[in-house]
FITI-457515 format. One record per atom (N, C-alpha, C): residue in one letter; x, y, z. Coordinates in pm, whole numbers, plus 32768, in hexadecimal, padded with zeros to 4 digits. Example, Ala and Ser with C-alpha at 12.3 -4.5 7.8 and 13.67 -1.06 7.14 Angstrom:
<atoms>
a85277DC7830Ca84CE7E3E830Ca85287EB6830Cs85057F1F82C4s85577F9682CAs850A80038313
</atoms>
This chain:
<atoms>
x84B181A27BD0x84EE810E7BBCx8537810F7C33x856D80817C4Ex85A1807A7CCEx863E809F7CB9x867B80F07D1Fx8702811C7D05x876D80BA7CF8x874380297D08x87997FD17D0Fx87EA7FC57C87x87877FCE7C25x87B17FCB7B8Fx881380177B7Dx8830809B7BBBx889880E57B72x892780BA7B98x895180797C04x89BC80397C26x89DA7FBA7C4Ex898C7F767C45x89727EE57C98x89D57E8A7C44x8A087E297C76x8A397DBF7C46x89D57D3D7C3Bx898E7D357BE5x89237CDC7BC7x89547C317BE7x89BA7C3E7BE1x89E07B8A7BD3x89A87B4D7C22x89B07B687CA6x898B7B417D2Bx890C7B2B7D1Fx88A27B737CDBx881A7B707CDFx87DC7B157C8Cx88227AF17C1Fx87E17ACB7BBFx87C17A137BE9x880479C97C36x87D179397C42x873C793C7CBAx86D478EF7C81x865B78EB7C9Ex85F4796D7C93x862279C47C31x85C57A417C11x855379EC7BC1x855679827B6Cx850679577B24x8483793A7B5Ex84CA78F17BC6x846578937C57x842479067CA5x844779597CC4x841E79E97CF8x83BF7A1F7CA1x83E47A437C1Ex83897A827BC1x82E97A1D7BBFx830C798A7BC3x828B79477BCCx822B79277C1Ex826379677CB4x824B79607D39x820979DC7D19x822B7A3C7D07x81E67AC27D04x81637AC37C88x816B7A997C4Cx80F87A957BD7x809B7A447BF8x80C779B87C33x808179547C6Ex801179687CD4x805C79F97D38x80187A307D94x7F997A867D8Bx7FAD7ABE7D01x7F437B0A7CCBx7EE37ACE7CC5x7EFF7A6C7C67x7E737A0B7C38x7E3679B67CB7x7E6879797D2Fx7E4979827D83x7DE779E57DECx7DEB7A557DCAx7DC07ABB7DF2x7D377AF07DBDx7D267ACD7D2Dx7CC47AE67CE9x7C817A5D7CE2x7C9279DB7D1Dx7C3C79657CE7x7BC679647D1Ex7BAE79A27DB7x7B4079A17DF4x7AB37A007D93x7AF17A387D32x7A877AB67CE7x7A377A607C75x79B17A767C6Fx79587A5E7C13x79747A9F7BB5x796C7A9B7B35x79AC7AC47ABDx79557B717AB0x78D47B767B11x78B07BFF7AEAx78EB7C6B7B2Fx79407C1C7BC2x79737C6B7C0Bx7A047C977BECx7A327C837B6Bx7AA37CA37B2Ax7A977D377AFDx7A2D7D527AC9x7A127DBD7A5Fx79D17E577ABDx79A07E3F7B1Ex79697EBB7B7Cx79CC7F0F7B7Fx79D17F957B9Dx79E680037BA8x79BF80527C15x79AF80727C98x796180767CC9x796E81137D13x79F381767CD7x7A1781E17CCDx7A9582067C8Dx7AC682827C7Cx7B49829C7C0Dx7BB782577C42x7BD882717CD9x7C1B82427D09x7C42817B7CF8x7BCE814A7CE6x7BD580B67CEEx7BF8809A7C54x7C2D80227C42x7C407FF27BD4x7C047F737BC3x7BE07F267B61x7BA97EA37B65x7C0B7E507B58x7BE97DD57BAEx7C377D7C7BB5x7C877D317B4Ax7C4D7D3F7AD9x7C5F7D027A5Dx7CCA7D7A7A1Ax7CD37DE67A50x7CF87E3E79F5x7DA67E467A5Cx7DB57E367AD2x7E167E197B3Fx7E667DB27AE3x7E1C7D1D7ADCx7E587CB17A92x7E957CD67A03x7E5F7D2679D8x7E967D3E7958x7EFF7D987951x7EF27E187992x7F757E78797Ex7FDA7E5C79C6x7FD87DE07A49x80647DC27A56x809A7D5A79F8x80577D2379A4x80887CE3793Ex80C37D4078C0x807D7DB678AEx807C7E197848x81467E4B7879x81377E567906x81B47EB87941x82477E447905x82317DD0790Ex82977D5378C6x82BB7D677841x82437D7F780Dx823A7D777781x828B7E007765x82547E74778Ex828B7EE17759x82F77EF97778x833B7EE977FAx83B77EFE782Ax84107EA27810x83FC7E267801x845E7DB177F5x84587D487773x83BB7D37774Cx83BF7CDF76E9x83E27D35766Dx83B97D857644x83BE7DD675D7x84477E0075C1x84857E467611x850F7E9B75FEx85827E1B7617x85677DAF763Ex85C57D33766Ex85CB7CAB7638x854B7C907614x85557C2775BAx85657C057534x85CF7BD674F7x85AB7BD77463x852E7B947432x84FE7BE073C0x847A7B8D738Ex841C7B9B73D7x840F7BF1743Ax83967BDE748Dx83357C0B7430x827A7BE07455x82297C2D740Fx81BA7C297478x81977CA37479x811F7CC074D9x80B27C8374C8x80707C52752Bx7FF77C067537x7F927C6574DDx7F807CDE750Cx7EF97D3374C2x7F337D9A74ADx7F3F7DD47440x7F6A7E687432x7F317EC1746Cx7E9B7ED07484x7E557F4174F8x7E757F1B7573x7EA57EC6759Cx7EB97EAE763Bx7F1D7F2A765Dx7F797F537623x7FD97FBB7642x7F93801F767Bx7F0E805A7622x7EB880D0764Cx7E5C809776A7x7E28803476AFx7DC97FFE7716x7E027FFC778Bx7E867FCF77BEx7EA77FA1783Fx7F2C7FE7786Cx7F448052782Dx7FB580CE7844x7F738108788Fx7F8A810B7947x7F56817079C0x7F70820B7987x7FFD822B799Dx801482C579ABx809D82C67978x80C682937910x8154829378DBx812782EE7850x815B8363786Ax813D83CE77EEx81AA83A977A8x8231837477C5x827483887772x826282FA7705x821082AE773Bx81FE824B76E3x817F8257767Dx811A82AF7693x80A382F17623x8023830A768Dx7FC383017609x7F4183157647x7F05829F767Cx7E93829D76FCx7E698249773Ax7DD38247775Ax7DAC81E17774x7D1C81E6779Bx7D048224781Cx7CAD827D7815x7C7182D07874x7C7082757922x7CC18292797Ax7CB4825F79EAx7BFC82397A33x7BD082A87A37x7B3F82807A76x7AD4825A7A07x7B0582237988x7AAD81D27932x7AFA815A7917x7B2D811B7976x7B7180937975x7AF4802E7974x7AB9804A79C9x7A2E7FF879F8x79D67FF6796Dx79F8803078FFx798E8036788Dx79D97FA37848x7A397F7D7853x7A887F1577CEx7A367E997808x79DF7E7B77F3x79AD7DDF77DEx7A0C7D9C7788x7A4A7DC67728x7AA97D9576E5x7B317DB676D1x7B9D7D5E76D7x7BAF7D1976E0x7B827C9D7749x7B317C357741x7B2E7BD177B4x7B427BB87827x7B347B807873x7B747B4078D1x7BF07AD078A9x7BAE7A95786Cx7BF27A1A7807x7C6E7A1777ACx7C337AAC7769x7CA17ADF7725x7D187B21776Fx7D037B6177D1x7D4C7B9F7844x7DCF7B3F7875x7D697AB77893x7DF47A4778C4x7E0A7A017879x7DF87A1E77E1x7E5279E17775x7ED77A40774Ax7EB47ABF776Cx7F047B29775Cx7F687B2477C5x7F637B067830x7FC17AD978B2x80087A597899x7FBB79FD7869x800C796A7826x8085799277C7x804E79E07742x80C07A01770Fx81197A557725x810A7ABD779Ex816E7B1D77BBx81E77AB27802x81AC7A5C7855x81D179F778B5x825079BE787Ex81F7796877FFx8256790877BDx82E3796C777Bx82D979A5772Ex83337A2B7707x83937A58777Ax83597A7277F4x83927AC27854x84167A347897x83E279BE78B9x8425796078BDx849E79637850x8482794C77D8x84B5791E777Cx854079A0777Bx85177A1877A8x857E7AA677A8x85CA7A6F783Ex85A47A6178A8x85EB7A2E7929x863D79AA78FDx86157962789Fx867678E878B4x86DE79247866x86EE79947801x877679BD77DFx87A17A31781Bx87A57A4A788Fx87EE7AB078F8x88527A877902x88CF7AD678F1x89497AAA7913x89747B3C7953x89E57B2379A8x8A1F7B927A03x8A5D7C1C799Fx8A2D7C8879B7x8A3E7CDA7983x89E27D1A7903x89747CC57905x88F47D1D78ABx88AD7D7578C3x88BB7D97794Ax88787DE879ACx87D37DDC79BAx87967D517994x871F7D5B79A3x86F07D417A22x86FD7D097A89x86D57CD17AEDx86917D377B51x86E47DB47B55x86767E297B9Ex85E87E447B4Fx860C7E7A7AEFx85847E767A91x854B7E147AB5x851A7DAD7ACCx85017D137AB0x84AC7D2D7B58x85137D477BB4x84E67D497C2Bx84847DB97C46x84A57E357BF4x843B7EAF7C0Bx83C17E407BE4x83B37E307B81x83477DE67B3Ex83077DA77BA8x83577D497C04x83027CF27C81x82BF7D417CCBx83177D8C7CF3x82E87DDA7D6Fx828A7E507D42x828E7E757CC3x821B7EAD7C94x81897E527CA9x81A47DDC7C7Cx81497D7A7C7Ax81167D6C7D18x815E7D707D5Dx81267D517DE4x80DD7DE17E1Fx81057E527E00x80B87EAF7E04x80167E887DCEx80217E7D7D51x7F967E5B7D2Fx7F317DDB7D5Bx7F787D9A7D95x7F3B7D1B7DE9x7EEA7D557E4Ax7F5A7DE27EA1x7EED7E047F28x7EA17E487EDCx7E987EAE7E67x7E497EFB7E31x7DBB7E797E0Bx7DD47E117DCDx7D637DD87DBAx7D007DAB7E30x7D4C7DAE7EACx7CE17D8A7EF2x7CB77DF97F59x7CCD7E6B7F33x7C907EDC7F66x7C2B7EFC7F0Fx7C567EF27E99x7BEB7F2B7E21x7B677EBF7E0Dx7BA27E3B7E32x7AF57E037E47x7AB47E0E7EB5x7B037E237F16x7AD67E357FA9x7A597EA87F9Dx7AA17F0E7F54x7A327F797F41x79DA7F647EBAx79EA7F197E6Dx79737F127E0Fx78F67E827E56x795D7E447EB0x78DA7DEA7EE4x78987E247F6Ax78B47E917F89x78887ED57FF8x78267F3B7FCAx782C7F377F2Ex77B07FA87EF2x773C7F507EC5x77417EAD7ED8x76CC7E5D7E9Cx767A7E437F43x75E77E6D7F50x75A97E857F98x75917DCA7FE5x75DD7D777F8Cx75E77D007FCAx76527CD68032x76CD7D6D8027x77077D16805Dx776E7CB5805Ex779F7C797FF6x77BF7BDF7FDFx78727BE78013x78A57B79803Cx79287B6F805Ax795C7B667FFCx79E37B8B800Dx7A417B637FA2x7A657AD67FBAx7A797AA98015x7A937A098061x7A3579F780CEx79FD796B80D9x79B079738141x7A0479338199x7A8B79058172x7AC478AD81D4x7B327905824Cx7B3C79A5821Ax7B8A79DA8254x7B8979CD8310x7BE779C18348x7BEE799D83BEx7BBB7A2F83F5x7B707A5A8484x7B4F7A9384BBx7B8B7AEB851Dx7BB17B52854Ex7BFB7B7C859Ax7C007B138634x7C717B238674x7C637AB686F7x7C187AFC876Ax7C167B6C8756x7BFE7BC587C6x7B547BCA87F1x7B0F7C15883Dx7B557C70888Ex7BBC7C328904x7C387C6B8900x7C887C6B894Bx7CC47CEC897Dx7CFB7CE889F0x7D2B7D758A13x7DAB7DA5899Fx7DAA7DFD8961x7E1E7E458924x7E937EA98988x7E697E8E8A07x7EA17ED18A53x7E987F5F8A62x7EA17FC78AD3x7EB1803B8ABFx7F4280558A7Fx7F1580EE8A3Ex7F86811489F9x802081368A3Ex806281128A23x80ED81408A4Bx814B818189FDx81AF81CE8A33x81ED824689E9x828D81FB89CCx82BD81E8894Dx834F81E38959x83A082688922x83E382818982x844C831C8966x84A9830C8905x84BB837B88DDx854F83628877x858483E78895x863383D0888Cx8675842C8889x8681848F8802x86758506882Ex868F856D879Ax870E856D875Fx873F85A886F0x87B7858286DEx87D48584863Ax884A857B85EEx882B85518570x884584C0854Cx87BD84A8850Ax87D4841F84F4x87D783EB844Ax87DD837C8413x87DA836C8351x877083138353x8721835D830Cx86A782E982C2x86B482EF8243x8664829581EAx86588254816Ex86C2820A8166x86D481DF80BBx875A817F80BAx87928198804Bx87F881658033x886681667FD6x884A80EA7F76x889381057EEFx88C280897E8Ax8904801E7F03x88A87FAF7EEAx88FD7F3E7F2Bx88CE7EA57EFAx88D87E537F5Ex88B57DDA7F49x88177DBD7F46x87D27E167F85x872A7DEB7F7Cx86DB7E5C7F1Dx864E7E4E7F0Cx86297E5C7EB2x85F27EFB7EEFx85CD7F637EBBx858B7FC47EDFx8547801B7E78x84CC805C7E8Cx84B080D67E35x853581457E35x850E819B7DB9x855A81ED7D98x855982687E18x84DA825D7E3Bx848D82F97E96x84C582C57F38x851B823F7F28x8544823E7FA9x85CB82587FCCx861382997F4Bx869B82AB7F3Ex869A83657F43x873583897F4Fx87A283337F91x8794836E8023x87E382F78097x87E083078107x882A83C4812Cx87FC83E98182x880F845981C3x87F48477822Fx881784F48276x8842851282F3x87B785778304x875A85548386x87048598839Fx870685C78449x86ED863B8468x8706865C84EAx8669864C8537x865485F185A0x85DB85F28603x85F4862E8674x85918690868Bx8582868D8729x8540860C8781x856486118811x850B85938835x84908575882Bx845785058831x83D684D28811x83B68463884Cx83548446885Bx830C83C9889Ex829E839A8820x82958316880Cx823C82CB87B4x81D8826A8824x817D825D87F4x81268211881Ax814A818B8818x812C8107887Bx816080AC8864x810D804D87FDx8078807987E3x803C80268788x7FE08095871Dx7FA5805F86C8x7F3780BD8686x7EBD80EC86D1x7EA8813786B0x7DF281648703x7D9280F986EEx7D3E80E7873Cx7CED80598737x7C57808686FBx7BDE804386E7x7B788058869Bx7B2C809B8731x7B33806A87ADx7B1F80AB8826x7B2881348838x7BBD814C8838x7BDE81DB8844x7B83823387D9x7B7881F78777x7B53823B86FEx7ABA8269870Fx7A79820C8745x79F0821D874Fx79DF827987D6x7A3E82818823x7A4E82F38896x7A338389884Ax7AB183818803x7A9383EB87BDx7A2184188769x79D683C68717x796983EF86C7x78D683FA873Fx78F883D587CEx786C83C3880Bx789084748876x791284888870x792D85138898x791C85A78844x78EC857387AEx78CE85E78746x794085F686D9x7978858C86D6x79F1858A869Ax79CB85EB8602x796A859F85C0x792B85B18550x78D9862C8562x78A3867685BFx786B86EC85DCx788C876C85E2x792987578604x794387EC8629x79B987EB85CCx7A10887C859Cx7A4B88738556x7AC2889285A3x7AE988818616x7B3188C68674x7BCE88788660x7BD587F6863Fx7C3A87878627x7C728775859Ex7C0987A6852Cx7C34878E84C2x7C8488158458x7CD487C7841Ax7D0B88198393x7C898863835Ax7CB088E48318x7C56891C82D6x7C0988CB8266x7C60888B821Fx7C3F88538198x7C1387D081E3x7C208789823Cx7BE0870B827Dx7B44874982A8x7B41879682FDx7AB187B6832Bx7A4D87CF829Ax7AAA88208241x7A3B881781C3x7A1E87AD819Fx7A888747818Bx7A6386AE8159x79FB865D81B0x7A0086898236x7999863E8276x790586658263x790986FE8261x788287528235x784A87208196x78AF8727815Dx786A86F180B1x786E867480C5x78A9860B80D9x7883859780DAx783D856B813Ex77FE8598819Fx77B5853B8210x77F484D3826Fx787584FA8273x78AD848882ADx789884A0835Cx787684018397x786684338426x78BA839F8459x78F3834C8429x793282EC8450x798F82C383EBx79F9825D83FFx7A418239839Dx7A1C81F18326x7A5581E882ADx7A14818E826Fx79F981038288x796780ED8247x795280408260x7908802182F9x79008071832Cx78EB806483DFx7837809F83AEx77EC804483F5x7759806B8422x774E80F4845Dx76CB81078452x767E818E8481x76AB817B8523x76908110856Ax766E80D685E2x770680C98608x7770809785C1x77DF80D88614x7803804A8633x77AF7FC2862Cx77C57F538645x77F07ED385E8x77FA7EFC8551x782A7E8C8502x786D7EFD849Ax78B87E9A8454x78F37EDB83C2x790C7E5E8340x78F37E9B82DFx78FF7E3A8287x79C37E2C827Cx79B47DA78241x7A5A7D6A8243x7A4A7D0E81C6x7AAC7CEE81B9x7AC07C8B8109x7A827C078154x7A427BEB81C7x7A1F7B7181F9x79887B8681DEx79557BF481DCx78C27C3181E4x78C37C898235x785B7CBE828Cx78297CF782F1x78437CAD8395x78A07CE283B9x78C67CB98432x78A27D0A84BDx789C7CCD8520x78907D2C85A6x790D7D7185BFx791E7DFF85D1x79997E4885F2x79E77E188670x7A727DEF865Dx7A927DDE86B5x7ADA7E538718x7AC57E59877Ax7ACF7ED887CAx7B647EE387BFx7BB27E7187EAx7C487E6B87FEx7C8C7E9B8771x7C8A7E508717x7CC67E76867Ex7CDD7EE78662x7D417F2B8603x7D757F8985F7x7D087FD38590x7CDA805385ABx7C71808C855Bx7CBE809484B8x7C5B8093846Cx7C84808583C2x7C2F80EC8367x7C6480F88317x7C0C812A829Dx7C0B81CA82C4x7C5D821182E3x7C74829A8327x7CB982E182B6x7C7D834A828Fx7CE683C7824Ax7D1E840C82B8x7D8384328247x7DED848682A2x7D8F84F082FBx7D43853182CDx7CE585AB830Fx7CB485478393x7C9884D58389x7C4484AA8411x7CD284728474x7D4F84448441x7DA9842F84A6x7DD784AB84D9x7DC8851384A1x7E0A858584B7x7D9B85A9854Cx7D2D85C18516x7CCF85EC8568x7CD9859D85F3x7CD784F885E8x7CEA84A5866Cx7D6384D286AFx7DAC84FE8661x7E3A851D86BBx7E3085A886FCx7DFC85EF86BBx7DCB86898717x7D6D8665877Bx7D1286168773x7CC0860E87EFx7CF185BD8858x7D45855A8824x7D868519888Ax7E13854D88D4x7E2C85E988B4x7E96861688DFx7F3D85F288BEx7F1485C38846x7F968590880Cx7FB085CF8782x7FF985788720x800E85B286AAx801E8526864Bx8040853B85B7x806684CB8563x811984CB8567x813C84738561x81C984548564x8206849384EEx827484CE84DCx82B684C3843Ax82E7846383EEx82FC843A8371x834883E5835Dx83B183B78383x83FD842D83B0x848F841A83DCx84A383D7846Fx8429842384C3x843983BE854Dx83D2833D8544x8385834884C5x8366828F84F2x83D6823484A2x841A82608428x847C82078425x8503821A8486x8523826984CEx8566825A8554x854981F2859Ex84B9821185E0x848981BD862Fx849D811985D9x847C81088570x8463808A8566x84E180318526x856E80708525x85E280538518x85EA7FD88574x86237F6F8522x86357EE68593x85DB7E9385AAx85627EB785B0x84BC7E7C85CAx84967E028570x848D7D8B8595x846D7D2A8546x83F77D3E84EDx83FF7D438449x83AF7D2983FCx83337CE08405x82D77CB78479x82797C778497x81F87C928496x81967C47847Ax81067C8F847Fx809C7C1D8431x801A7C628437x7FBB7C1C8416x7F957C488381x80117C148318x80227C36828Ax7FA37BB98253x7F947C1381D6x7F1B7BBE8167x7F587B25818Bx7FBF7AF48183x7FF77A898186x7FA07A3381F6x7F767A788251x7F3C7A2B82BFx7EB579E182C3x7E817A29825Ex7DD479F68237x7D777A1B8291x7DC07AA582DCx7D2A7AD18319x7CEB7B5182C3x7D437BB282A2x7D4A7C308244x7CFA7C938252x7CEA7CB282FDx7CD17D1B8353x7D177D1D83CEx7D4D7DAC83E3x7D827DC58453x7D367D6F84E6x7DAE7D2B8533x7D6B7D0D858Fx7DD37D20861Ax7D937D2B86A5x7DD47D5E8713x7E6A7D0A871Ax7ED37D358760x7F357CEF8755x7F4E7CE78814x7F797C738846x7F747C7088D1x7FE07CDC8928x7FA57D038981x80007D5789C7x808D7D1189D9x80F57D5D89B3x81747D3389ACx81D57D628A3Fx81A27DA88A76x81E87DBB8AFCx821B7E228ADEx824E7E6C8A69x82A17EFA8A5Cx82E67EEB89C5x82F07F4B8990x83337F5A88F6x82C67F6A88A6x82F77F98883Cx829E7FA887DAx82567F09877Fx81D77F0C8763x81BD7EA6872Ex81537EDC86ACx81357E87864Ex80C57E6685DAx81237F07858Bx818C7F00856Ax81D57F668523x81C07F218476x81A07EB58454x81967E8A83DCx80F47E2183EAx80B47E138392x80437DB2837Ax7FF37DA083B9x7F9B7E3683CFx7F397E3A83FBx7ED97EE683B0x7F187F3B83C7x7EF17FBC8384x7F4F8001834Ax7F6780348302x7FCE809382B5x7FBC80FB8310x801181708367x800781BF83B5x802D824C8382x7FC482898376x7FF38334833Dx803C836A8398x80B883B98346x810C8418838Dx80CC84BF836Dx8102850583BAx80F1859F838Cx814885E7831Ax81A6858B82EDx821685B48289x81BF859481EBx81E785FD81BBx81C78621811Dx821885C480DBx81E78586804Dx825585188009x827D85687FB1x8306858B7FD1x836B85EC7F77x83E085777F61x844485C17F1Bx84A385617EECx851E85847F67x857E85197F7Fx85EA85507FB7x862185837F89x867B85BD7FD9x870286327FC4x876E85C87F52x874785DC7EEEx87C1858C7E93x877385327E2Ex8722851C7E46x869D84DA7DF5x86A185017D44x86BE84807CE4x86D784957C74x866F84417C54x860484757BF9x85CC83D17BC0x85FF83AC7B59x85F5834B7B1Ex862E82F37AA8x860983257A22x8637833879C1x861F8350793Cx85BE831778F8x8572833378A5x850F831A7853x849583017890x8431827F7850x83A582977898x83AE824C7929x841E81E07958x841781B679C2x842482147A55x846C82907A19x846C82ED7A6Ax840683517AB0x83A183207A7Fx831B83477A8Cx82E382EB7B03x832582747B19x82DB823B7B96x82B482727C0Ax830B82C57C46x82EA82F47CBAx82E9838B7CE0x837283CC7C8Bx837A84587CAAx830B84C77C50x82B7849B7C1Ex827484F67BD6x81EC850C7C21x81DD84B77CA5x816E84BB7D05x819F850E7D73x820485527D7Fx825885767E06x81F986027DF8x816486357DF6x8129869F7E1Fx80A186737E5Ex808886A87EDEx7FF0869E7EE5x7FD0862F7F4Ax803785E77F65x801985547FA1x806B8530801Bx804B8510807Cx807784D680EFx80B684488110x812D844A8151x817583C0815Bx8110838381C0x811182EC8196x80ED827A8224x815F8221821Cx817181D18281x81C78182829Cx818880F482DAx8200809D82DFx81BE800B82F2x81AB7FA0829Ax813D7F9F82CCx80EC7F3D8269x80787EE48299x80167ED2823Bx7F8B7E8B8263x7F557E248260x7F157DF482A3x7EE37D598287x7EB77D3881EFx7EA17D908195x7ECB7D6280E7x7F527D7F80CCx7FAA7D708104x803D7D8580B1x80707D1580BFx80B97CE38062x81107C4D805Ex81687C6580BDx81887BF3811Fx81F17C35819Fx82817C41815Bx82BC7C0680DEx833F7C358099x834B7CC6806Ex82C97D188097x82D07D808044x82FD7E0A8094x82FE7DE18119x82FA7E4F817Dx83B67E79818Dx83C17ED881B7x84467EEB81E6x84147F8A823Bx84727FB38296x8499802482FBx847D809D829Bx84D080788227x84E880F681A3x84528119813Cx841480AF8178x838780BB80EDx833981398116x83398172809Ex82DE82118098x826381ED8073x81F581C1807Ax818481CA8060x813382628048x80CC82798004x80BA832B7FEBx8034830B7FB8x7FBC835D8004x7F41835A7FBFx7F1784177FE4x7EB2841B7F96x7E73849B7FBAx7E2984A78032x7E2985358064x7DFD851B80E4x7D6D84F080FDx7D1885088097x7C9B84E180B1x7C718448808Ax7CEF83E28074x7CE083828043x7CAE831B809Fx7C3E82B580B4x7C3382798129x7C2D81C08111x7C3281BC806Ax7BEB81268044x7C6A80C9804Ex7CE781088076x7D5D80A080AEx7D688084813Ex7D90801D8160x7DA77FF481EBx7E0F80488245x7DBC80D08277x7E248145828Ax7DDE81798313x7E4C8158838Ex7E3381968415x7E9881D2842Ex7E9181E484BFx7EC882658501x7F2C822C8586x7F9B826285ADx7FE4822E8616x800D82C3864Cx800082D286DBx800C836086E7x808A837A86F7x80BE83E086FFx813884318754x813184AE878Ax81A184A887F0x81A4854F8843x82318569885Ax825485F88870x82D2862A8884x82F685E6890Ax838085D688F6x83BD85968957x83FB861389CEx844B85F88A25x844486508A6Dx84FD86678A67x852B86C98A6Dx85C786D88A5Cx85FD86C98ACA
</atoms>
């Protein structure tokens, strides 16, 4: 849960909350609108959820944590939806198995849309009655940010679903192509002094997830960060130099995964290394765009091959401090990473193209305390065996990123828009 709920004065946040709620909910429906009815149901692997499940689960969240306990006289839309659309909240009760979500032909898409309308009607009724001191705003904000996370997942999941179809259909035919090829420019390095720095955030006026708290001190040695993410062309060099054929640069688990899965290039690339599947269908590979859909294993191997390493999350956040939150987000209508023009110095593409793997394990910050009850399961229970990613991707809503945001995935995961920015040790 957002730490904001623990001590924040909600009065200043209440105005405009209903309008923001409407905007977030409508954004989900706009993302789903290009889908055919059949597209809503398919689950192409256990990590992927059907589009209609995302639409239902985000409604379930508001119903479960706000409407049922907070709106007097509220009646649930369907008594079995609590079981069908619970994701991982053990405190709420049993749930339908995640790998079997694609077996749910019922409820239909039309029924799910009616469920959303039911929840929205009553949420707006609840929001209309919010008064300072009721303590609801932070929980509503958590629900809206939770839905934005699922908006990104809807896009990454439907991309995987459509990629499994031999017809390779486009999610949308009107998506703008990359403006390249254009020069991404040679990599330049920005150096940062070592010393004691502060990362994370405290309870304050802006939204945050609980895993971003509390703000705390970290000691950094001098380091340098590449000015941009690694490009497709640079990754092709790694492949052609035998990157997937020799174990020298791979973590042991990574090399075992490469052998077991038969990986020879990033997810969605052609064997000829000249095209990739995108949300706009199969398109020519842009050599200057950031390489995307890499696992942590691939990102680490490339960094080792390049004579560099992955940044730590503290290094990334230190470097990102004060940088503008601009980029090629989902709002741009492109939905694929693209090259940025050479800026002539400084860091670029920190946000809005690819999530950037760090070498940091996803763990609690010193002093972290999860909230009580089911909401406390939101982040803390996943702090094991996953790695942190920073920034934001081309599928991320623009108002959903911040320098302290901690995304996290297992090291073998590739279906998200994940890439790599190199780091190296600085000079004392």
